[in-house]
C-alpha positions as CSV (number, residue, x, y, z in Angstrom):
1,X,25.9,23.1,-22.5
2,X,23.0,22.5,-20.2
3,X,19.6,23.9,-20.7
4,X,18.0,25.8,-17.8
5,X,14.5,25.0,-16.8
6,X,12.2,27.6,-15.5
7,X,9.8,26.7,-12.7
8,X,6.9,26.9,-15.1
9,X,8.5,24.4,-17.5
10,X,9.5,22.1,-14.7
11,X,5.9,22.1,-13.3
12,X,4.6,21.4,-16.8
13,X,7.0,18.4,-17.1
14,X,5.9,17.0,-13.8
15,X,2.2,17.4,-14.7
16,X,2.7,15.7,-18.0
17,X,4.2,12.7,-16.2
18,X,1.2,12.5,-13.9
19,X,-1.2,12.7,-16.8
20,X,0.5,9.6,-18.3
21,X,0.4,7.9,-15.0
22,X,-3.4,8.6,-14.6
23,X,-4.1,7.2,-18.1
24,X,-2.0,4.2,-17.4
25,X,-4.0,3.5,-14.2
26,X,-7.3,3.8,-16.1
27,X,-5.9,1.5,-18.8
28,X,-5.2,-1.1,-16.1
29,X,-8.9,-1.2,-15.3
30,X,-9.7,-2.4,-18.8
31,X,-8.9,-6.1,-18.1
32,X,-11.0,-5.9,-14.9
33,X,-14.0,-4.7,-17.0
34,X,-13.4,-7.3,-19.7
35,X,-13.3,-10.1,-17.2
36,X,-16.4,-8.8,-15.4
37,X,-18.3,-8.6,-18.7
38,X,-17.2,-12.2,-19.7
39,X,-18.2,-13.6,-16.3
40,X,-21.6,-11.9,-16.4
41,X,-22.2,-13.0,-20.0
42,X,-21.4,-16.6,-19.2
43,X,-23.6,-16.6,-16.1
44,X,-20.8,-17.2,-13.6
45,X,-21.3,-13.9,-11.9
46,X,-24.3,-11.7,-11.3
47,X,-24.8,-8.3,-12.8
48,X,-23.9,-6.7,-9.5
49,X,-20.3,-7.9,-10.2
50,X,-20.3,-5.8,-13.4
51,X,-21.6,-2.9,-11.4
52,X,-18.7,-3.3,-8.9
53,X,-16.1,-3.3,-11.7
54,X,-17.6,-0.2,-13.3
55,X,-17.7,1.6,-9.9
56,X,-14.1,0.7,-9.3
57,X,-13.1,2.2,-12.7
58,X,-15.1,5.4,-12.0
59,X,-13.5,5.7,-8.5
60,X,-10.1,5.3,-10.1
61,X,-10.9,8.0,-12.6
62,X,-12.2,10.4,-9.9
63,X,-9.0,9.8,-7.8
64,X,-6.8,10.6,-10.8
65,X,-8.8,13.7,-11.6
66,X,-8.6,14.9,-8.0
67,X,-4.8,14.3,-7.9
68,X,-4.4,16.3,-11.1
69,X,-6.4,19.1,-9.6
70,X,-4.0,19.3,-6.7
71,X,-1.0,19.3,-9.1
72,X,-2.5,22.3,-11.1
73,X,-2.8,24.3,-7.9
74,X,0.8,23.9,-7.1
75,X,0.5,20.9,-4.7
76,X,3.1,18.2,-4.6
């Protein structure tokens, strides 16, 4: 016996998958930040390199937030 999904529950399931994807993308930024901190701490790179890594992470977070906003308004 199969279970019928309503459009609302289907939309919720899709949104949940995208939330997980967004978090995974932000987790992928952690190694970049760690490497940048180590390189700046050891003097191999300047502090601007750390700024670039932080800016990259912030931009990724903003993109994920904007994508989630489009999903909540019914966009695909």
